[in-house]
C-alpha positions in Angstrom: 84.8 107.9 -52.9 86.7 105.8 -50.3 86.4 102.1 -50.0 84.8 102.4 -46.6 82.1 104.5 -48.2 81.8 102.1 -51.2 81.7 98.9 -49.2 78.1 99.3 -48.0 76.9 99.9 -51.5 78.7 96.8 -52.8 77.2 94.8 -50.0 73.7 96.0 -50.9 74.3 95.0 -54.5 74.9 91.5 -53.3 71.7 91.4 -51.3 69.7 92.8 -54.3 71.3 90.3 -56.7 70.7 87.2 -54.6 66.9 86.7 -55.1 67.4 87.4 -58.8 70.1 84.8 -59.0 68.2 82.1 -57.1 65.0 82.6 -59.2 66.8 82.8 -62.6 69.1 79.9 -62.1 66.1 77.7 -61.4 64.2 79.0 -64.4 67.3 78.4 -66.6 67.2 74.7 -65.7 63.4 74.6 -66.3 63.8 76.2 -69.7 66.8 74.0 -70.7 64.4 71.1 -70.4 62.1 72.7 -72.9 59.5 74.1 -70.4 58.6 77.8 -70.2 57.3 78.7 -66.8 56.2 82.3 -66.5 55.0 81.8 -63.0 58.3 82.7 -61.3 56.7 85.7 -59.6 53.9 83.7 -58.1 56.3 81.0 -56.8 58.5 83.6 -55.3 55.6 85.2 -53.4 54.4 81.8 -52.2 57.9 81.1 -50.9 58.1 84.5 -49.3 54.9 84.2 -47.3 55.2 80.5 -46.4 58.8 81.0 -45.3 57.9 84.0 -43.2 54.9 82.3 -41.6 56.9 79.2 -40.8 59.7 81.2 -39.3 57.3 83.2 -37.1 55.4 80.1 -36.1 58.4 77.9 -35.3 61.1 80.4 -34.5 63.4 78.6 -36.8 64.7 80.3 -39.9 66.0 77.0 -41.2 62.5 75.5 -41.2 61.2 78.7 -42.8 63.7 78.4 -45.7 62.9 74.7 -46.2 59.1 75.4 -46.1 59.6 78.2 -48.7 61.4 75.8 -51.1 58.6 73.3 -50.6 56.0 75.9 -51.3 57.7 76.9 -54.5 57.8 73.2 -55.5 54.1 72.7 -54.8 53.3 75.6 -57.1 55.6 74.3 -59.7 54.1 70.8 -59.4 50.6 72.3 -60.1 52.1 74.0 -63.2 53.7 70.7 -64.2 50.4 68.7 -63.9 48.6 71.2 -66.1 51.3 71.7 -68.8 53.1 68.3 -68.8 50.4 65.9 -68.0 47.3 67.7 -69.3 49.3 69.6 -71.9 47.7 73.0 -71.2 49.3 76.1 -72.8 52.5 76.9 -70.9 52.3 80.7 -71.4 48.7 80.9 -70.2 49.3 78.5 -67.3 52.4 80.4 -66.2 50.6 83.7 -66.1 47.7 82.1 -64.2 50.2 80.7 -61.7 51.6 84.2 -61.1 48.1 85.6 -60.6 47.2 82.7 -58.2 50.5 83.3 -56.3 49.7 87.0 -55.8 46.2 86.3 -54.5 47.2 83.3 -52.3 50.2 85.2 -50.7 48.0 88.2 -50.0 45.4 85.9 -48.3 47.9 84.0 -46.2 50.0 87.0 -45.4 47.2 89.3 -44.3 47.7 88.3 -40.6 51.4 88.7 -40.8 51.6 92.3 -41.9 53.6 94.3 -39.3 54.8 91.2 -37.5 58.6 91.4 -36.8 61.0 88.6 -37.5 64.7 88.3 -36.8 66.9 88.8 -39.9 68.8 85.8 -41.1 72.1 85.6 -39.2 75.3 86.0 -41.2 77.8 83.2 -41.3 81.4 84.3 -40.6 84.0 82.1 -42.1 86.9 81.8 -39.6 90.1 83.5 -41.0 88.5 84.5 -44.3 86.0 87.0 -42.8 88.8 88.9 -41.2 90.7 89.5 -44.4 90.9 93.3 -45.1 88.5 94.5 -47.9 87.7 91.0 -49.3 86.6 89.5 -46.0 83.5 91.5 -45.3 82.7 91.6 -49.1 82.9 87.9 -49.8 82.9 86.0 -46.6 80.4 87.6 -44.3 76.9 86.9 -45.6 73.8 84.9 -44.6 73.3 81.3 -45.7 71.2 82.0 -48.8 73.8 84.2 -50.4 76.4 81.4 -50.2 73.7 78.9 -51.3 72.9 81.0 -54.4 76.5 80.9 -55.5 76.8 77.2 -54.7 73.7 76.4 -56.7 75.1 78.3 -59.7 78.4 76.4 -59.5 76.5 73.1 -59.2 74.2 73.9 -62.1 77.1 75.0 -64.4 78.9 71.8 -63.5 75.8 69.6 -63.9 75.0 71.1 -67.3 78.4 70.7 -68.8 80.1 67.8 -67.1 77.4 65.2 -66.2 75.3 62.6 -68.1 72.2 64.0 -66.4 72.9 67.5 -67.8 73.4 66.1 -71.3 70.0 64.3 -71.0 68.4 67.5 -69.8 69.7 69.5 -72.7 68.8 66.7 -75.1 65.2 66.7 -73.9 65.1 70.5 -74.4 66.6 70.4 -77.8 64.8 67.4 -79.3 62.2 65.8 -77.1 61.2 63.2 -79.7 64.8 62.1 -80.3 65.4 61.8 -76.6 62.1 59.8 -76.2 63.1 57.5 -79.2 66.3 56.4 -77.4 64.5 55.6 -74.2 64.6 58.7 -72.0 61.5 59.6 -70.0 60.9 63.2 -71.3 58.0 64.0 -69.0 59.9 62.8 -65.9 63.0 64.9 -66.8 60.8 67.9 -67.3 59.0 67.4 -64.0 62.3 67.3 -62.2 63.5 70.5 -63.9 60.2 72.3 -63.2 60.3 71.2 -59.5 63.9 72.4 -59.2 62.9 75.8 -60.7 60.0 76.0 -58.1 62.4 75.2 -55.3 64.9 77.9 -56.1 62.1 80.4 -56.7 60.7 79.6 -53.3 64.2 80.2 -51.8 64.3 83.5 -53.6 61.1 84.5 -52.0 62.3 83.4 -48.6 65.4 85.6 -49.0 63.2 88.6 -49.6 61.0 88.1 -46.5 63.7 86.8 -44.1 66.8 88.7 -45.1 66.4 91.5 -47.7 63.5 93.1 -45.9 62.8 90.8 -42.8 59.0 91.4 -42.8 56.0 90.4 -44.9 54.7 93.0 -47.3 52.1 92.3 -49.9 53.6 92.0 -53.4 57.1 92.3 -52.0 58.7 90.7 -55.1 57.9 93.9 -57.0 58.5 92.4 -60.4 61.7 90.5 -59.6 60.2 87.3 -61.0 59.8 89.0 -64.4 63.4 90.3 -64.3 64.6 86.8 -63.5 62.8 85.5 -66.6 64.4 88.2 -68.7 67.8 87.4 -67.2 67.7 83.8 -68.5 67.3 85.2 -72.1 69.9 87.9 -71.4 72.3 85.2 -70.3 71.7 83.1 -73.4 70.7 80.1 -71.2 74.2 79.9 -69.6 74.6 79.7 -65.8 77.7 82.0 -65.4 76.0 84.6 -67.6 73.0 84.4 -65.3 75.3 85.0 -62.4 76.8 88.1 -64.0 73.5 89.4 -65.2 71.9 89.0 -61.7 74.6 91.2 -60.2 74.4 93.7 -63.0 70.7 94.2 -62.5 71.1 94.1 -58.8 73.6 96.9 -59.2 71.2 98.9 -61.3 68.5 98.5 -58.6 70.8 99.8 -55.9 72.2 102.6 -58.1 68.7 104.1 -58.5 68.2 104.0 -54.8 71.4 105.7 -54.1 70.7 108.3 -56.8 67.3 109.0 -55.2 69.0 109.4 -51.8 71.6 111.7 -53.1 69.1 114.3 -54.3 69.8 117.3 -56.4 70.0 115.4 -59.7 66.7 116.8 -61.1 65.3 113.4 -62.1 61.8 112.5 -60.8 61.7 109.5 -58.4 59.3 107.7 -60.7 61.8 107.7 -63.5 64.5 106.4 -61.1 62.2 103.6 -60.1 61.9 102.6 -63.7 65.7 102.0 -64.1 65.9 98.3 -63.4 62.9 97.5 -65.8 64.2 100.0 -68.4 67.6 98.3 -68.3 65.9 94.9 -68.8 64.0 96.2 -71.9 67.1 97.8 -73.4 69.3 94.7 -72.9 66.7 92.4 -74.4 66.1 94.7 -77.3 69.8 94.9 -78.0 70.5 91.1 -77.9 67.3 90.4 -79.9 68.1 92.8 -82.7 71.9 93.1 -82.6 74.8 91.0 -83.7 74.2 88.6 -80.8 70.8 87.5 -82.2 72.2 84.2 -83.5 73.9 83.4 -80.2 70.7 83.3 -78.0 70.8 79.4 -78.0 67.2 79.1 -76.8 66.3 75.4 -76.5 64.6 74.3 -79.7 61.6 72.7 -77.8 61.1 75.6 -75.4 57.3 76.1 -74.7 56.3 73.2 -77.0 54.2 70.4 -75.4 55.5 66.9 -75.8 53.3 64.5 -77.6 55.0 61.2 -78.1 54.1 59.2 -81.2 51.7 56.4 -80.4 
């Protein structure tokens, strides 16, 4: 296979990985604070439909992207009020958030089915975009692709190099200890949850404004759940999340190319299962294999914070 034939496939891998990366990097920050939010799928759908509706209504993709991020944050704030302030069960609340997001997006998006929207424009970087081979592969993408990489770099730096990152990790590892030395655990967790909602909203906007520039009910197609799995697959490390997103994006595109090739004798339904089957296999291996002790899950993950009176 020549590079000219391979390049379109590599470019589609990038587009498939971007929503996974945006959603999972935000969930990583949320979980590092000790909060388990299973509502990623619902927040992505809210971002997708609000971003699309705003873009159609205003004609501005920028406003659509901003609105999508805010929609994700609103959903995340509702989750935070229930779990951090009212101390509801995080697992049940996250599942309810996903169900709510599915229903709300279907309701809002009913009038937008079949409405066309212009795909996000690519940003060509002068000089770099013209480089043979690497130019079109690395420097000729829409803003959300670049933003996903920038957010990953920023999160990796924040976690490892800043005082705020240390506080975030301390809250996730031992909330009572962090509270005892004066840190506001609930405030830190609210900020982490809102950040996770914002990036999930951006992931939804990417789906409806770039990946498939249209609104389709349930267009996330389980990507929110894969993003959750990616965080565990990456052992709560930003750069592993980046690599994992592109691996799973590659698996998604591979099954599409194999279906298009034909003549391989495998039912299409089995091919559609590949991304989810890969998720199950990877999680099983890292949970039962020699990597089990390296998962590094935050010690307070999913546990409500009840400060001593």
